[in-house]
N, C-alpha and C positions, 0 to 999 in steps of 0.2 A: 130446370135442375140447378143452374148456376145460382139463382136467387135463393135457393134453399141451403146453400153451403154456408159454413161458418166463415167469419172474416179471414181467418188464417188460411182456409182452403181456397177462398177467392183470390187472396194475394198469391198463393202458390200457383194457381191456374194462370194468373196473369204473368207471373215470373217465367213459368215454363213457356208460355206463349211468346214472351219477349225473346227468350233464348232461341226459340225456333225461328222467330223473325230474323234475328241476327244471322242464324245459320243459313237461311234461305235467301234473304234479301240483303245480306251484309255488303255484297259487292256494289249495291246501288247507293249505299250511304256515303255522304261526303266526309269520309275519314281519311286519315293519312295512310301512306303506303306502309304496310306492316314490316316491309323489308328495308325501309329507308333508315339510314343513320342520321340522327339529329345531333346538333352540337350540344344541346342541353342534355346532360347525362344525370340520371338519378333525380329527376325533377319530381316534386311532390304532387299531391292532388290539386286539381284546378289550376295548374300552371298555364300560362298563356299558350294557347294552341295545343295543349295536351291535358284534356280534362281529367284523365286518370294518371297523369305523370308519364315518366319514361324510366327505363331500366338503365343499368350502368353501361350498356352497349349503345344507348341512344335510341332504342326502339320505342315507338309510341305504344303504351300499354293498352289503350282502348282499341286501337286498330288490331292488335294481336289478340285481344279478348274476342273480338268479333270473328276473326279468322279461326281462332281456337274453338269457338262454339261450333263452327262448321264441322271440324274434324272430330271433336269429342262427341257431338250428338250424332254425326254420321256413323261412327263406329258403334255407338250405343244402340241406335235405331236398327241398323242392319243386324247386329248381333242378337238383339232381343227379338227382332222380327223373324229371323230364320230360326232361332231357338224356340220361339212360340209356335211356329208352324210345325216344325219337326216334333218337338216335344208334345204339342197338342195332338197330333196324329197318333203318336205312340201311346200317349196317355189314354186317349179314347179307345184305341185298340185293346189296351190292357184292361181297362175298366169295363168294356162292353163284352169282349170275348171271354175274359177270365181264363180259368184253367191254366194250361201250360203257357199260353201266350202271356198271361198276366204274371206268372211266376218268373219267366225268363226276363221280361222287360223290367220287372220290379228289381230283380237281382242286378241287372245292368245299371238301373238308376242308382241303386245303393252303392255300387262300386264306384261310379263316377262322382257321386256326392261325397264319398269318403276321401277323395283326392282334393287337397287344398287348391282353391281357384288359382292362386298366384303361381303355385308350383306347376300346375298343368299348363298354364299359359307360357311359363318360362321354358318348359321342355319343348313345346310345339314351336315356339319362336326360334329357339336355338337350333332345332332340326330343320325347319322349313324356311326360315327367313335368313339363312346364312348363305352368303355368296360362295361359289366354288373357288373364287380367287380370294385368298385371305387378305390381300392388300386392297381389295375393292369391296366396300360395303354393299349389301343388297339394296335394291332400289326402294324408294319410299313407298311406291304403289304396292310392291310385293310385301313389304313389311305390314302395311295397313291391312291387306287381304288376309295375311296370316294371323294378325291380331283379331280380326273379325271372326275367322274360323275358330281360333282358340277360345274366344269368349262365347261363341255360339255353342261349342261343345260344353262349356260350363253351364249355360242357360238351359240346355235341353233336358237334363234330368230334373232340374228344379221345376220347370213348367210341366214336365211329364208327370211328376208326382202329384202336382196340384190338379192337373186335368184328370188324372186317373181317379182321384178322390171324388171330384165333382161328378164324373161319369158314373161311378158306382152309386152315388146318391140318386142321380136322376134316372138311372136304369131301373131302380126299384120303385119309381113313382107309378101311380095308378094309370096315368095316360099311356106310359110306355108299355106297361103290362097289358093294357087293353089293346094297344096297337099290335103287340105280338099275338094275342089271342085271335085277332081278326085276320091274321095271316100276312100282315105287312112285312115286306122284306127288310132284312137287317140294314142295308145301306139306306133305304128310305127312312127307317126309324132314326138312324144316326143323323141323316141330313136334316130331317124335319123337327126332331124332338131333342136329340142330344146336343148337337153342335150349337143351336141358338141359346140353349140354357147354360152351356159350359163356357161360351165365349166371355160373358161378364167376369167370370173368375180369372180367365186368362188376361183380360184387360187390366184388372186390378193388380195382379201380380207383375204384369209386364212393366208398369210404371215403377214399381219397387225395383225390378231388375235393371231398369235403365240407370237408376242411381248407383246400383252395385257395379255395373259395367263402367260407368264414368270413373268411379274410385279405382277400380282395377287397372283401367287404362292409364290413369295418373300414376299409379304405383309402378307400372311397367316403364313409364317414361322416366320416373325418378331413378330407376335401376339402370337406365341407359339403353333399354332394348325396345322402348315404345316408339311413338311417332317423334321424329326429331325436328330440329330447326325451329323450335318454338311454335309449331303449327297446331298444337293442341294445348289445352289448359295444363295438362300434365307435363308437357315438354316445356311450357313456360316456367313451371315450378322447377324443373330440372335445370334450366338455363340460369335461374336466379338464385339457386340454393347456396351459392358461394358468395352472394352479395347482401346477405342479411344485415351485416354491420354497416354497409355503406348506402344501400338503397333497399330498405326493408319493404317499401311500397311495391317493388317489383315482385316480391314473394306474396305479400298480403292480398294484392288485387286478384290474381288468378285463383288463389286459395279461397278467397271470399266468394267469387263467382262459382267455383266448383262446389263449395260447401252449400251455398244457397240453392243451387240447382238440384243437388242430391236431396236436400231437405224438402224442397218443393215437390220433387217427384215422389218422395215417400208419402207426403201429405196427400197428394192427389190419389195415389194408390190406396191409402187408408180411407179416403172419402168414398171412392168407388166401392171398396170392400164393405163399408158400413151401409151404403145404399143397397148392395147386393144382399147383405144379411137381412135388412128390413124387408126386401122383396121376397126372399125365401121364407121368412117367417109368416107372410100373409098367405102362402100357398098351402 
């Protein structure tokens, strides 16, 4: 499959793979300590000992990019993973059972889709990630968990609607109708015929959703309620937003990595979608 992809799609796959390598094996790389202060502040690209330079606090940008990929992708993968699982189950239930089940779930999907992603995340974080002591901020772990939960809630209706549409299409196919006429149980039909054919649609949209989640997480960090201490690409942007005049590289580096990762995820999702469309046209 990789050989049949366009050059842009191949580069996108390699970029996404590189970011996942950073996220998984970043600790094994011979990089600087991301929390260490260096005397060289605001260093440019390819400075001695700092390939991507440093920010105005003296932090090594490459080390922080590697650490930031871990948190940004961790939040994105868990949010999209949980959202795909729950949304997929609800979407299949709505598309296969139809009737009142379809009506109720479709209304719920539409209600949540009508709420802006950022507003929903802001409300949930403000309610669930606030410490009982106003003088003591909530722990970083609690904040990350709440961010994942809030973004999962955002993803569920998106994947639910996509899965519902795909399930409706496959439920009307000849082999599903034949299986029903032969007396096959509904759970067996769903497991053998619906799920395997719906999964490619979920995979394609999931890559697009990863890009959306990375952007939302970055937006939350810029607003000061996301992951703090420069431990994600968004929090790196938040930390450097006041240094544009003195150290623009500290803002451009995380912005470039975030933008390229979102573009690559979107391209991979589009490539999977095109392959899915060509597969369905042959049936």
